[in-house]
Each structure stands twice: as C-alpha cells, then as structure tokens.
N, CA, C and O of each residue as an XYZ file, in Angstrom:
844
protein
N       6.975     11.458    -30.678
C       5.865     11.650    -29.413
C       6.497     12.402    -28.980
O       7.725     12.388    -29.075
N       5.762     13.355    -28.324
C       5.773     15.088    -28.116
C       6.071     14.575    -26.607
O       5.730     13.534    -26.045
N       6.867     15.739    -26.132
C       6.539     15.590    -24.203
C       5.566     15.650    -23.594
O       5.623     15.282    -22.421
N       4.342     16.115    -24.118
C       3.024     16.237    -23.922
C       2.237     14.852    -23.608
O       1.501     14.560    -22.665
N       2.620     14.173    -24.634
C       2.236     12.844    -24.893
C       2.837     11.650    -24.137
O       2.356     10.554    -23.846
N       4.256     12.303    -23.867
C       5.248     11.064    -23.056
C       4.414     11.230    -21.591
O       3.971     10.247    -20.997
N       4.260     12.657    -21.080
C       4.023     12.854    -19.814
C       2.545     12.340    -19.599
O       2.308     11.722    -18.561
N       1.638     12.537    -20.423
C       0.271     11.789    -20.394
C       0.811     10.002    -20.405
O       0.639      9.220    -19.470
N       1.244      9.799    -21.261
C       1.411      8.142    -21.145
C       2.164      7.742    -19.841
O       2.057      6.559    -19.519
N       2.940      8.589    -19.010
C       3.548      7.864    -17.787
C       2.442      8.159    -16.646
O       2.462      7.443    -15.645
N       1.571      9.086    -16.747
C       0.533      9.255    -15.723
C      -0.539      8.140    -16.111
O      -1.185      7.586    -15.221
N      -0.718      7.815    -17.478
C      -2.134      6.755    -17.465
C      -1.063      5.492    -17.055
O      -1.313      5.060    -15.929
N      -0.368      5.076    -17.466
C       0.357      3.966    -17.243
C       0.675      3.625    -15.579
O       0.650      2.486    -15.113
N       0.938      4.707    -14.899
C       1.418      4.719    -13.633
C       0.000      4.329    -13.011
O      -0.087      3.500    -12.105
N      -0.868      4.842    -13.440
C      -2.736      4.762    -12.737
C      -2.844      3.019    -13.036
O      -3.173      2.193    -12.185
N      -2.553      2.784    -14.165
C      -2.568      1.144    -14.489
C      -1.993      0.132    -13.416
O      -2.546     -0.665    -12.658
N      -0.708      0.462    -13.636
C       0.300     -0.243    -12.777
C       0.207     -0.368    -11.433
O       0.459     -1.480    -10.968
N      -0.176      0.745    -10.498
C       0.043      0.738     -9.480
C      -1.500     -0.169     -8.533
O      -1.786     -0.513     -7.387
N      -2.108     -0.207     -9.923
C      -3.396     -0.954     -8.991
C      -3.081     -2.257     -8.894
O      -2.518     -2.782     -9.855
N      -3.379     -3.025     -7.724
C      -2.948     -4.393     -7.207
C      -3.199     -5.268     -8.547
O      -4.052     -4.866     -9.338
N      -2.636     -6.196     -8.762
C      -2.877     -7.082     -9.572
C      -2.062     -8.346     -9.607
O      -1.404     -8.430     -8.571
N      -1.898     -9.190    -10.284
C      -1.223    -10.594     -9.911
C       0.263    -10.221     -9.626
O       0.779    -10.516     -8.548
N       0.855     -9.652    -10.484
C       2.709     -9.569    -10.167
C       2.598     -8.424     -9.419
O       3.746     -7.983     -9.372
N       1.733     -7.550     -8.691
C       1.804     -6.586     -7.743
C       1.724     -7.836     -6.330
O       2.543     -8.041     -5.434
N       0.591     -8.397     -6.573
C       0.666     -9.427     -5.479
C       1.476    -10.189     -5.066
O       1.603    -10.527     -3.890
N       2.247    -10.618     -6.170
C       3.594    -11.676     -6.029
C       4.650    -10.838     -5.484
O       5.325    -11.182     -4.514
N       4.753    -10.046     -5.934
C       5.797     -8.991     -5.317
C       5.550     -9.041     -3.700
O       6.270     -9.682     -2.935
N       4.640     -8.415     -3.381
C       4.095     -8.369     -1.931
C       4.293     -9.833     -1.198
O       4.806     -9.959     -0.087
N       3.824    -10.862     -1.965
C       3.860    -12.189     -0.923
C       5.748    -12.809     -1.347
O       6.378    -13.517     -0.563
N       6.210    -12.413     -2.463
C       8.029    -12.607     -2.351
C       8.603    -11.831     -0.723
O       9.068    -12.259      0.333
N       8.279    -10.629     -1.234
C       9.145     -9.585     -0.373
C       8.625     -9.918      1.247
O       9.298     -9.591      2.224
N       7.678    -10.426      1.312
C       7.152    -11.054      2.953
C       7.905    -12.197      3.332
O       8.565    -12.319      4.364
N       7.734    -13.143      2.291
C       8.441    -14.558      2.392
C       9.811    -14.819      2.282
O      10.353    -15.786      2.816
N      10.379    -13.984      1.606
C      12.180    -14.148      0.955
C      12.691    -13.066      0.630
O      13.496    -12.923     -0.291
N      12.164    -11.980      1.543
C      12.902    -10.303      1.543
C      12.988     -9.977     -0.009
O      12.938    -10.733     -0.979
N      13.131     -8.635      0.076
C      13.453     -7.869     -0.827
C      14.381     -8.210     -2.258
O      14.100     -8.100     -3.451
N      15.269     -8.546     -1.740
C      16.601     -9.067     -2.611
C      15.972    -10.140     -3.600
O      16.002    -10.013     -4.824
N      15.452    -11.110     -2.992
C      14.646    -12.300     -3.507
C      13.879    -11.797     -4.245
O      14.037    -12.040     -5.442
N      12.916    -11.032     -3.888
C      11.641    -10.531     -4.811
C      12.547    -10.231     -5.915
O      12.336    -10.955     -6.888
N      13.396     -9.470     -6.049
C      13.994     -8.758     -7.444
C      13.865     -9.652     -8.417
O      13.505     -9.267     -9.529
N      14.137    -11.002     -8.170
C      14.157    -11.947     -9.255
C      12.693    -12.135    -10.176
O      12.550    -12.383    -11.373
N      11.619    -11.894     -9.019
C      10.477    -11.780     -9.365
C       9.693    -10.549    -10.322
O       8.684    -10.644    -11.020
N      10.506     -9.476    -10.077
C      10.409     -8.248    -10.711
C      11.026     -8.319    -11.969
O      10.576     -7.713    -12.942
N      12.190     -9.138    -12.015
C      12.859     -9.015    -13.289
C      12.184    -10.000    -14.179
O      12.399     -9.961    -15.391
N      11.446    -10.810    -13.696
C      10.407    -11.823    -14.539
C       9.226    -11.092    -15.112
O       8.802    -11.359    -16.236
N       8.773    -10.307    -14.456
C       7.385     -9.640    -14.512
C       7.900     -8.383    -15.653
O       7.156     -8.080    -16.586
N       9.002     -7.829    -15.492
C       9.487     -6.664    -16.450
C       9.844     -7.356    -17.730
O       9.486     -6.880    -18.807
N      10.474     -8.361    -17.656
C      10.907     -9.216    -19.074
C       9.503     -9.555    -20.037
O       9.335     -9.393    -21.246
N       8.760     -9.988    -19.189
C       7.249    -10.195    -19.573
C       6.507     -9.285    -20.419
O       6.041     -9.493    -21.539
N       6.471     -8.132    -19.629
C       6.172     -6.954    -20.457
C       6.865     -6.303    -21.329
O       6.379     -5.477    -22.100
N       8.155     -6.649    -21.272
C       8.853     -6.131    -22.765
C       8.438     -7.191    -24.124
O       8.294     -6.895    -25.310
N       8.338     -8.281    -23.556
C       7.957     -8.995    -24.504
C       6.339     -8.692    -25.296
O       5.948     -8.804    -26.457
N       5.697     -8.268    -24.028
C       4.199     -7.983    -24.731
C       4.299     -6.536    -25.420
O       3.489     -6.217    -26.290
N       5.294     -5.696    -25.011
C       5.284     -4.281    -26.008
C       6.040     -4.690    -27.140
O       6.037     -3.956    -28.128
N       6.759     -5.867    -27.150
C       7.461     -5.873    -28.636
C       6.171     -6.855    -29.510
O       6.082     -6.840    -30.738
N       5.289     -7.628    -28.654
C       4.628     -7.901    -29.352
C       3.464     -7.248    -30.165
O       2.987     -7.765    -31.175
N       3.004     -5.911    -29.558
C       2.528     -5.001    -30.217
C       3.072     -4.382    -31.121
O       2.492     -4.153    -32.182
N       4.394     -3.962    -30.844
C       4.978     -3.324    -31.636
C       5.318     -3.815    -33.506
O       5.458     -3.174    -34.547
N       5.334     -5.246    -33.141
C       5.711     -6.095    -34.346
C       4.252     -6.400    -35.291
O       4.307     -6.913    -36.408
N       2.958     -5.983    -34.621
C       1.855     -6.418    -35.127
C       1.023     -7.844    -34.619
O      -0.143     -8.148    -34.875
N       2.214     -8.740    -33.671
C       1.582     -9.727    -33.202
C       0.420     -9.740    -32.296
O      -0.527    -10.509    -32.466
N       0.499     -8.825    -31.262
C      -0.270     -8.495    -30.497
C      -1.753     -8.359    -31.121
O      -2.737     -9.019    -30.787
N      -1.690     -7.459    -31.998
C      -2.926     -7.650    -32.583
C      -3.750     -8.865    -33.324
O      -4.981     -8.911    -33.328
N      -3.092     -9.622    -33.809
C      -3.094    -10.708    -34.557
C      -3.695    -11.979    -33.356
O      -4.668    -12.689    -33.611
N      -2.908    -12.069    -32.061
C      -3.035    -12.870    -30.802
C      -4.597    -12.275    -30.258
O      -5.572    -12.950    -29.930
N      -4.484    -11.091    -30.283
C      -5.872    -10.634    -29.441
C      -7.117    -10.577    -30.267
O      -8.207    -10.284    -29.775
N      -6.927    -10.880    -31.617
C      -7.997    -11.209    -32.912
C      -8.432    -12.781    -32.721
O      -9.592    -13.190    -32.695
N      -7.495    -13.401    -32.621
C      -7.858    -15.227    -32.369
C      -8.399    -15.221    -31.033
O      -8.039    -14.680    -29.988
N      -9.487    -16.067    -31.393
C     -10.212    -16.617    -30.566
C      -9.531    -17.922    -29.689
O      -9.535    -18.092    -28.470
N      -9.054    -18.623    -30.570
C      -8.348    -19.952    -29.988
C      -7.412    -19.531    -29.058
O      -7.611    -19.928    -27.910
N      -5.940    -18.470    -29.351
C      -4.999    -18.137    -28.798
C      -5.889    -17.418    -27.658
O      -5.762    -18.070    -26.621
N      -6.817    -16.213    -27.457
C      -7.317    -16.147    -26.289
C      -7.852    -16.997    -25.167
O      -7.656    -16.804    -23.968
N      -8.455    -17.827    -25.640
C      -9.162    -18.599    -24.739
C      -7.746    -19.863    -24.243
O      -7.788    -20.616    -23.270
N      -6.814    -19.766    -25.078
C      -5.733    -20.948    -24.413
C      -4.906    -20.015    -23.475
O      -4.646    -20.409    -22.338
N      -4.530    -18.928    -23.860
C      -3.584    -17.711    -22.817
C      -4.883    -17.503    -21.720
O      -4.284    -17.504    -20.645
N      -6.038    -17.362    -21.471
C      -6.683    -17.012    -20.730
C      -7.086    -18.059    -19.665
O      -7.245    -17.886    -18.456
N      -7.223    -19.274    -20.459
C      -7.619    -20.502    -19.136
C      -6.230    -20.930    -18.675
O      -6.236    -21.351    -17.518
N      -5.229    -20.931    -19.182
C      -3.723    -21.147    -18.646
C      -3.321    -20.615    -17.587
O      -2.923    -21.165    -16.560
N      -3.486    -18.870    -17.977
C      -2.971    -17.916    -17.202
C      -4.076    -17.930    -15.464
O      -3.634    -17.624    -14.357
N      -5.528    -18.384    -15.787
C      -6.449    -18.682    -14.713
C      -5.892    -19.683    -13.775
O      -5.742    -19.532    -12.563
N      -5.597    -20.745    -14.502
C      -5.169    -21.674    -13.834
C      -3.996    -21.877    -12.882
O      -3.986    -22.483    -11.811
N      -2.856    -21.136    -13.607
C      -1.582    -20.758    -12.929
C      -1.820    -20.058    -11.774
O      -1.232    -20.317    -10.725
N      -2.776    -19.046    -11.908
C      -3.090    -18.041    -10.727
C      -3.840    -18.686     -9.786
O      -3.603    -18.421     -8.607
N      -4.768    -19.545    -10.074
C      -5.180    -20.705     -8.956
C      -4.192    -21.433     -8.290
O      -4.244    -21.538     -7.064
N      -3.413    -21.884     -8.856
C      -2.494    -22.783     -8.625
C      -1.254    -22.047     -7.617
O      -0.481    -22.631     -6.857
N      -1.331    -20.951     -7.823
C      -0.147    -20.036     -7.056
C      -1.018    -19.754     -5.756
O      -0.501    -19.870     -4.645
N      -2.254    -19.408     -5.901
C      -3.017    -18.846     -4.921
C      -3.442    -20.170     -3.874
O      -3.546    -19.964     -2.665
N      -3.632    -21.287     -4.354
C      -3.843    -22.610     -3.787
C      -2.447    -22.651     -2.604
O      -2.536    -22.627     -1.377
N      -1.217    -22.717     -3.431
C      -0.185    -23.021     -2.383
C      -0.148    -21.734     -1.537
O       0.386    -21.859     -0.435
N      -0.561    -20.684     -1.820
C      -0.402    -19.526     -0.800
C      -1.224    -19.817      0.632
O      -0.907    -19.488      1.776
N      -2.464    -20.595      0.124
C      -3.554    -20.722      0.979
C      -2.892    -21.833      1.934
O      -3.143    -21.875      3.138
N      -2.020    -22.732      1.287
C      -1.565    -24.071      2.019
C      -0.465    -23.902      2.892
O      -0.323    -24.638      3.869
N       0.339    -22.974      2.612
C       1.589    -22.476      2.920
C       1.655    -22.828      4.283
O       0.660    -22.401      4.869
N       2.381    -23.397      4.972
C       2.802    -23.466      6.663
C       4.114    -22.681      6.899
O       5.275    -23.087      6.847
N       3.726    -21.701      7.115
C       5.050    -20.584      7.192
C       4.989    -20.700      8.706
O       4.015    -20.568      9.447
N       6.613    -21.055      9.072
C       6.894    -20.580     10.758
C       6.143    -19.739     11.132
O       5.495    -19.018     10.373
N       6.110    -19.699     12.444
C       5.612    -18.934     13.017
C       6.516    -17.651     13.656
O       6.059    -16.589     14.077
N       7.855    -18.044     13.606
C       9.042    -16.995     14.160
C       9.621    -16.985     12.949
O       9.494    -17.921     12.161
N      10.356    -15.842     12.686
C      10.878    -15.921     11.302
C      12.349    -16.211     11.487
O      12.899    -15.695     12.460
N      13.069    -16.995     10.651
C      14.727    -17.229     10.501
C      15.111    -16.134     11.139
O      14.642    -15.038     10.833
N      16.164    -16.312     12.268
C      17.212    -15.110     12.776
C      18.697    -15.119     11.998
O      19.552    -14.234     12.010
N      18.716    -16.304     11.378
C      20.207    -16.433     10.900
C      19.866    -16.266      9.363
O      18.737    -16.475      8.919
N      20.859    -15.901      8.651
C      20.777    -16.200      7.316
C      21.013    -17.191      6.507
O      20.583    -17.289      5.358
N      21.846    -18.117      7.198
C      21.723    -19.561      6.930
C      20.478    -20.019      6.844
O      20.053    -20.350      5.737
N      19.654    -20.124      8.007
C      18.143    -20.555      8.186
C      17.336    -19.841      7.043
O      16.360    -20.409      6.553
N      17.685    -18.757      6.669
C      16.543    -17.910      5.890
C      16.955    -18.394      4.519
O      16.035    -18.614      3.732
N      18.285    -18.609      4.083
C      18.666    -18.850      2.878
C      18.129    -20.162      2.412
O      17.896    -20.454      1.239
N      17.917    -21.106      3.712
C      17.597    -22.587      3.167
C      15.736    -22.603      2.733
O      15.263    -23.434      1.957
N      15.198    -21.894      3.181
C      13.891    -21.852      2.837
C      13.645    -20.858      1.627
O      12.484    -20.554      1.355
N      14.668    -20.355      0.915
C      14.295    -19.537     -0.008
C      14.475    -20.344     -1.301
O      15.584    -20.833     -1.519
N      13.475    -20.523     -2.176
C      13.528    -20.867     -3.437
C      14.617    -20.148     -4.370
O      14.830    -18.936     -4.330
N      15.292    -21.069     -5.234
C      16.240    -20.609     -6.444
C      15.499    -19.087     -6.843
O      14.269    -19.111     -6.882
N      16.148    -17.833     -7.126
C      15.790    -16.977     -7.560
C      15.255    -17.056     -9.028
O      14.290    -16.368     -9.359
N      15.874    -17.880     -9.893
C      14.981    -18.027    -11.334
C      13.613    -19.054    -11.057
O      12.854    -19.333    -11.984
N      13.458    -19.446    -10.001
C      12.068    -19.947    -10.008
C      11.173    -19.031     -9.610
O       9.969    -19.069     -9.866
N      11.857    -18.023     -8.853
C      10.828    -16.846     -8.393
C      10.536    -15.819     -9.660
O       9.522    -15.136     -9.799
N      11.633    -15.879    -10.514
C      11.716    -14.803    -11.811
C      10.764    -15.730    -12.556
O       9.676    -15.179    -12.720
N      10.819    -16.873    -13.023
C       9.597    -17.733    -14.062
C       8.202    -17.671    -13.463
O       7.201    -17.744    -14.176
N       8.159    -17.560    -12.380
C       6.801    -17.429    -11.685
C       6.258    -16.208    -12.113
O       5.180    -16.298    -12.700
N       6.728    -15.114    -11.967
C       6.308    -13.870    -11.704
C       6.176    -13.710    -13.440
O       5.142    -13.180    -13.845
N       7.333    -14.216    -14.593
C       6.952    -14.209    -15.700
C       5.974    -14.765    -16.313
O       5.375    -14.216    -17.237
N       5.659    -16.120    -15.785
C       4.190    -16.732    -16.399
C       3.068    -16.104    -16.410
O       2.166    -15.964    -17.236
N       3.357    -15.593    -14.899
C       1.923    -14.996    -14.559
C       1.642    -13.757    -15.300
O       0.518    -13.442    -15.690
N       2.683    -13.089    -15.473
C       2.621    -11.874    -16.576
C       1.979    -11.858    -18.171
O       1.111    -11.165    -18.703
N       2.735    -12.826    -18.594
C       2.865    -13.477    -20.146
C       1.750    -13.961    -20.179
O       1.151    -13.608    -21.195
N       0.938    -14.892    -19.257
C      -0.353    -15.284    -19.503
C      -1.443    -15.013    -19.070
O      -2.351    -15.728    -18.645
N      -1.293    -13.483    -19.235
C      -2.313    -12.634    -18.365
C      -3.025    -11.872    -20.086
O      -2.446    -10.973    -20.696
N      -4.334    -12.518    -20.538
C      -4.618    -11.781    -21.761
C      -5.090    -10.555    -21.535
O      -5.108     -9.777    -22.489
N      -5.526    -10.159    -20.361
C      -5.880     -8.793    -20.397
C      -4.871     -7.896    -20.504
O      -4.982     -6.704    -20.794
N      -3.838     -8.531    -20.252
C      -2.754     -7.361    -20.366
C      -2.285     -7.289    -21.947
O      -1.812     -6.294    -22.496
N      -2.502     -8.434    -22.483
C      -2.194     -8.172    -24.011
C      -3.338     -7.572    -24.707
O      -3.023     -7.216    -25.842
N      -4.599     -7.335    -24.392
C      -5.719     -7.032    -24.975
C      -5.282     -5.340    -24.667
O      -5.265     -4.568    -25.626
N      -4.991     -4.923    -23.496
C      -4.833     -3.659    -23.207
C      -3.625     -2.993    -23.636
O      -3.572     -1.765    -23.706
N      -2.601     -3.786    -23.941
C      -1.464     -2.933    -24.422
C      -1.693     -2.957    -25.907
O      -1.237     -1.972    -26.489
N      -2.172     -3.672    -26.501
C      -2.987     -3.817    -27.871
C      -3.737     -2.606    -28.388
O      -3.722     -2.217    -29.556
N      -4.440     -2.018    -27.308
C      -5.151     -1.116    -27.613
C      -4.848      0.360    -26.761
O      -5.439      1.418    -26.978
N      -3.997      0.185    -25.953
C      -3.273      1.251    -25.320
C      -2.261      2.040    -25.587
O      -2.210      3.265    -25.484
N      -1.293      1.150    -26.005
C      -0.010      1.743    -26.417
C      -0.349      2.574    -28.083
O       0.024      3.738    -28.228
N      -0.890      2.020    -28.951
C      -1.025      2.721    -30.596
C      -1.303      4.058    -30.062
O      -0.739      5.071    -30.476
N      -2.337      4.035    -28.972
C      -2.826      5.477    -29.072
C      -1.762      6.892    -28.765
O      -2.050      8.062    -29.017
N      -0.617      6.436    -28.221
C       0.423      7.092    -27.894
C       1.425      7.121    -28.622
O       2.451      7.683    -28.240
N       1.318      6.424    -30.011
C       2.487      6.549    -30.933
C       2.255      7.125    -32.039
O       1.373      6.750    -32.811
N       2.854      7.893    -32.198
C       2.903      8.641    -33.908
C       3.653      7.781    -35.164
O       4.836      7.682    -35.488
N       2.555      7.276    -35.649
C       2.905      6.671    -36.830
C       3.847      7.584    -37.989
O       4.578      6.982    -38.776
N       3.780      8.543    -37.996
C       4.644      9.532    -38.876
C       6.229      9.450    -38.365
O       7.124      9.902    -39.079
N       6.498      8.851    -37.098
C       7.674      9.239    -36.649
C       8.418      7.965    -36.412
O       7.789      6.931    -36.638
N       9.479      7.879    -36.052
C      10.115      6.476    -36.102
C       9.550      5.607    -35.041
O       9.512      6.005    -33.876
N       9.046      4.267    -35.441
C       8.478      3.421    -34.554
C       9.284      3.023    -33.478
O       8.942      3.001    -32.296
N      10.301      2.730    -33.918
C      11.393      1.940    -33.185
C      11.646      2.602    -31.933
O      11.616      1.967    -30.880
N      11.915      3.947    -31.978
C      12.264      4.734    -30.984
C      11.070      4.876    -29.744
O      11.207      4.752    -28.528
N      10.194      5.099    -30.327
C       8.828      5.051    -29.635
C       8.520      4.235    -28.725
O       8.419      4.509    -27.529
N       8.304      2.880    -29.379
C       8.284      1.755    -28.674
C       9.149      1.350    -27.388
O       8.827      0.950    -26.269
N      10.440      1.632    -28.035
C      11.678      1.628    -27.100
C      11.349      2.266    -25.755
O      11.351      1.654    -24.687
N      11.024      3.753    -25.940
C      10.806      4.767    -24.902
C       9.526      4.217    -24.184
O       9.667      4.427    -22.979
N       8.402      3.633    -24.429
C       7.168      3.401    -23.871
C       7.598      1.962    -23.196
O       7.005      1.647    -22.165
N       8.535      1.130    -23.690
C       8.811     -0.102    -22.955
C       9.938      0.340    -21.808
O      10.112     -0.439    -20.871
N      10.652      1.491    -21.862
C      11.551      2.021    -20.860
C      10.784      2.450    -19.596
O      11.179      2.262    -18.446
N       9.583      3.080    -19.975
C       8.850      3.988    -19.131
C       8.247      2.818    -18.237
O       8.526      2.694    -17.045
N       7.087      1.672    -19.184
C       6.426      0.668    -18.398
C       7.539     -0.078    -17.299
O       7.282     -0.267    -16.111
N       8.872     -0.467    -17.998
C       9.717     -1.554    -16.896
C      10.024     -0.341    -15.842
O       9.886     -0.786    -14.703
N      10.341      0.849    -15.834
C      10.462      1.649    -14.633
C       9.544      1.424    -13.877
O       9.634      0.700    -12.886
N       8.445      2.072    -14.281
C       7.378      2.155    -13.471
C       6.749      0.601    -12.965
O       6.018      0.604    -11.975
N       6.991     -0.470    -13.527
C       6.315     -1.647    -12.925
C       7.856     -1.904    -11.812
O       7.658     -2.441    -10.723
N       9.195     -1.516    -12.166
C       9.816     -1.935    -11.052
C       9.823     -1.189     -9.829
O      10.237     -1.652     -8.766
N       9.343      0.022     -9.987
C       9.372      1.011     -9.084
C       7.652      0.549     -7.945
O       7.487      0.737     -6.739
N       6.848      0.041     -8.798
C       5.886     -0.147     -8.126
C       6.255     -1.660     -7.372
O       6.447     -1.491     -6.168
N       6.370     -2.824     -7.725
C       6.411     -3.819     -7.434
C       7.768     -3.936     -6.095
O       7.821     -4.821     -5.242
N       8.782     -2.741     -6.260
C       9.502     -2.810     -5.122
C       9.167     -2.244     -3.884
O       9.721     -2.474     -2.809
N       7.980     -1.292     -4.159
C       7.273     -0.614     -3.183
C       6.343     -1.848     -2.412
O       6.335     -1.875     -1.182
N       5.709     -2.674     -3.052
C       5.037     -3.829     -2.431
C       5.580     -4.806     -1.977
O       5.125     -5.498     -1.066
N       6.975     -5.039     -2.757
C       7.799     -6.212     -1.994
C       8.374     -5.248     -0.634
O       8.362     -5.934      0.388
N       8.751     -4.166     -0.451
C       9.045     -3.580      0.972
C       8.014     -3.378      1.523
O       8.240     -2.972      2.663
N       7.107     -3.441      1.336
C       5.601     -3.464      1.976
C       5.670     -4.575      2.840
O       5.527     -4.558      4.062
N       5.980     -5.875      1.864
C       5.377     -7.318      2.435
C       6.545     -7.294      3.509
O       6.099     -7.687      4.587
N       7.806     -6.986      3.573
C       8.919     -6.991      4.027
C       8.985     -6.513      5.321
O       9.669     -7.023      6.208
N       8.202     -5.427      5.451
C       7.927     -4.524      6.734
C       6.767     -5.090      7.530
O       6.865     -5.051      8.757
N       5.406     -5.743      6.837
C       4.535     -6.076      7.570
C       4.998     -7.150      8.377
O       4.756     -7.176      9.584
N       5.676     -8.078      7.774
C       6.210     -9.271      8.401
C       7.099     -9.078      9.351
O       6.933     -9.845     10.299
N       8.275     -8.103      9.496
C       8.724     -7.785     10.644
C       8.022     -7.051     11.693
O       8.527     -7.002     12.815
N       7.002     -6.523     11.466
C       6.356     -5.775     12.366
C       5.283     -6.842     13.044
O       5.001     -6.738     14.237
N       4.788     -7.720     12.334
C       3.826     -8.762     12.939
C       4.388     -9.884     12.940
O       3.605    -10.795     12.671
N       5.683    -10.270     13.179
C       6.537    -11.559     12.812
C       5.732    -12.819     12.241
O       4.819    -12.524     11.471
N       5.888    -13.889     12.446
C       5.326    -15.009     11.773
C       3.972    -15.091     11.328
O       3.504    -15.586     10.303
N       3.229    -14.292     12.659
C       1.531    -14.183     12.028
C       1.325    -13.420     11.324
O       0.227    -13.440     10.768
N       2.395    -12.254     10.971
C       2.088    -11.422      9.851
C       2.268    -12.130      8.590
O       1.387    -11.934      7.753
N       3.214    -12.904      8.283
C       3.479    -13.989      7.101
C       2.402    -14.767      6.888
O       1.839    -14.864      5.797
N       2.027    -15.429      8.054
C       0.572    -16.298      7.725
C      -0.206    -15.491      7.411
O      -0.677    -15.845      6.330
N      -0.678    -14.480      7.769
C      -2.094    -13.526      7.607
C      -1.667    -12.921      5.993
O      -2.611    -12.524      5.310
N      -0.507    -12.866      5.501
C      -0.226    -12.334      4.127
C      -0.289    -13.378      3.166
O      -0.394    -13.146      1.961
N      -0.225    -14.571      3.673
C      -0.067    -15.876      2.655
C      -1.603    -15.878      2.566
O      -2.114    -15.840      1.446
N      -2.499    -15.925      3.840
C      -4.128    -16.281      3.285
C      -4.620    -14.847      2.479
O      -5.402    -14.988      1.539
N      -4.332    -13.982      2.709
C      -4.650    -12.833      1.953
C      -4.028    -12.730      0.596
O      -4.717    -12.164     -0.253
N      -3.214    -13.036      0.347
C      -2.638    -12.846     -1.236
C      -2.964    -13.910     -1.595
O      -3.141    -13.737     -2.801
N      -3.306    -15.560     -1.248
C      -3.696    -16.541     -1.682
C      -5.202    -16.549     -2.217
O      -5.639    -17.079     -3.239
N      -5.788    -15.904     -1.360
C      -7.487    -15.798     -1.959
C      -7.462    -14.726     -2.766
O      -8.245    -14.844     -3.708
N      -6.854    -13.727     -2.745
C      -6.701    -12.474     -3.571
C      -6.220    -13.324     -5.024
O      -7.004    -13.225     -5.968
N      -5.277    -13.944     -5.176
C      -4.737    -14.657     -6.292
C      -6.071    -15.266     -6.887
O      -6.495    -14.909     -7.986
N      -6.799    -16.339     -5.988
C      -7.629    -17.176     -6.492
C      -8.860    -15.983     -7.270
O      -9.058    -15.836     -8.476
N      -9.447    -15.357     -6.278
C     -10.568    -14.441     -6.924
C      -9.901    -13.641     -8.158
O     -10.703    -13.112     -8.928
N      -8.672    -13.506     -8.405
C      -8.018    -13.261     -9.567
C      -8.049    -13.910    -10.948
O      -8.113    -13.406    -12.069
N      -7.985    -15.175    -10.538
C      -8.324    -16.151    -11.271
C      -9.657    -16.703    -11.597
O      -9.897    -17.312    -12.639
N     -10.350    -16.507    -10.835
C     -11.844    -16.535    -11.234
C     -12.152    -15.247    -12.217
O     -12.587    -15.266    -13.368
N     -11.813    -14.201    -11.450
C     -12.220    -12.938    -12.517
C     -11.494    -13.382    -13.862
O     -12.252    -13.138    -14.802
N     -10.363    -13.916    -14.268
C      -9.708    -14.070    -15.461
C     -10.600    -15.079    -16.152
O     -11.087    -14.797    -17.247
N     -10.833    -16.224    -15.577
C     -11.782    -17.275    -16.178
C     -13.138    -16.648    -16.904
O     -13.372    -16.696    -18.111
N     -13.916    -16.092    -15.955
C     -14.944    -14.823    -16.596
C     -14.862    -14.047    -17.602
O     -15.773    -13.678    -18.343
N     -13.696    -13.775    -17.637
C     -13.272    -12.594    -18.799
C     -13.851    -12.631    -20.185
O     -13.812    -13.747    -20.703
N     -14.230    -11.939    -20.703
C     -14.641    -11.794    -22.007
C     -14.102    -10.705    -22.782
O     -13.666     -9.756    -22.129
N     -14.047    -10.650    -23.877
C     -13.586     -9.580    -24.720
C     -14.394     -8.506    -24.814
O     -15.539     -8.750    -25.197
N     -14.105     -7.314    -24.557
C     -14.655     -6.176    -24.328
C     -15.521     -6.206    -23.003
O     -16.545     -5.564    -22.768
N     -14.845     -7.127    -22.182
C     -15.521     -7.167    -20.625
C     -14.676     -5.945    -19.664
O     -14.979     -5.769    -18.484
C-alpha cells in the first residue's frame, strides 16, 4: 500500500464513518446519559466489532457471508430487531429532569461498562450493510502483490482510530448538550436518538443487496 493509497483510504473512511449511524448515535446517547468516560466502553465494543469485520474480510469469510442469502437475512433481521429494541428503550426512558449532582448518585444510575460495550458491539456486528461495505470497500485499497497481513493491520488501525475519534466527538457533544439544557436536554436527546434508531431499524429491514 502506497502513501497515496493510504491517504485516500483515510479520507474515504473518514467520510463514511463521520456520517451518523447506529454506533455514533449510541455514542451520543451514552455520552448524554452516562458521561464520556462510561461511553468509552461502548466505543471499545464498536471498535472490537469493526476489527472482527476487517478480520472476516481479510480471511475471505466476509465474501462467503455476503454471498450467503440465509446468513444475510439472519444478520439483517437480528440487527434490525436489536436497533428497534434499543430505540424503543430510549423513547420509553423516563430520565430525571434534573441531572444527578453527586458522583454517587450518577454512578447508581449507570449501567455496567461491559453492558454498554456489549450493546455497541452487537449493534456494529449485526449490521449487514457494514459487512457488505467492508467486503467491497477494503479490497480496493489492498495490493495483492504485497504482504496482506501488514496491509490489513494498517487499515484496521486506521478504521479503529477514526471510529474512536468520531464516537468521542459524538459522546462529548451529547454530554455538553445535556449540561447546557439540563434534564430537558437529556429527555430530548433520548427521544431524538430513539426515533432515529427505530428509523435506522426500518431502513435496515428494507435493505436489499445492491440497494
């Protein structure tokens, strides 16, 4: 992989990742509800799922899964159902109108970090659009005549870095919006994020290969 190819990959990946999607919405919601530090668990889960997808593409498994109609439908409907479930939970969330003022009170309302991580991990891993995108996108930047492991490790590191930075921005934005608007901001963000998640679930359910 040449320097020019790597720079082009970074630019193309940044455009794709910065665009709001399920994992960035979760980062925004986690940042607003639990703070940036707790939201970092969700970031880790999403990045881990991304690394698994890159490994699947590198091993050829991504092409096999993308070509299997049964696997595609299973992943699609599981992902859509899970997104709808998370969106419904956000819409039904009865957040306090006043944010907790003590660290003890805030900690009492925070789910375990592993739970946030697993939530983002499942959302990222059960998105067939991400798998199809990876399978079609990554090979374009890989030189088959050069060592493949090094190249895939490089693109994985680039994707992980851009993902972390993007989700950090979203989580920080969520936390700042809640501080600015207090409890009303939290309730508003829950409604917006929940509605968008359900909308994404519907889009995913209607998604077809080549769509």
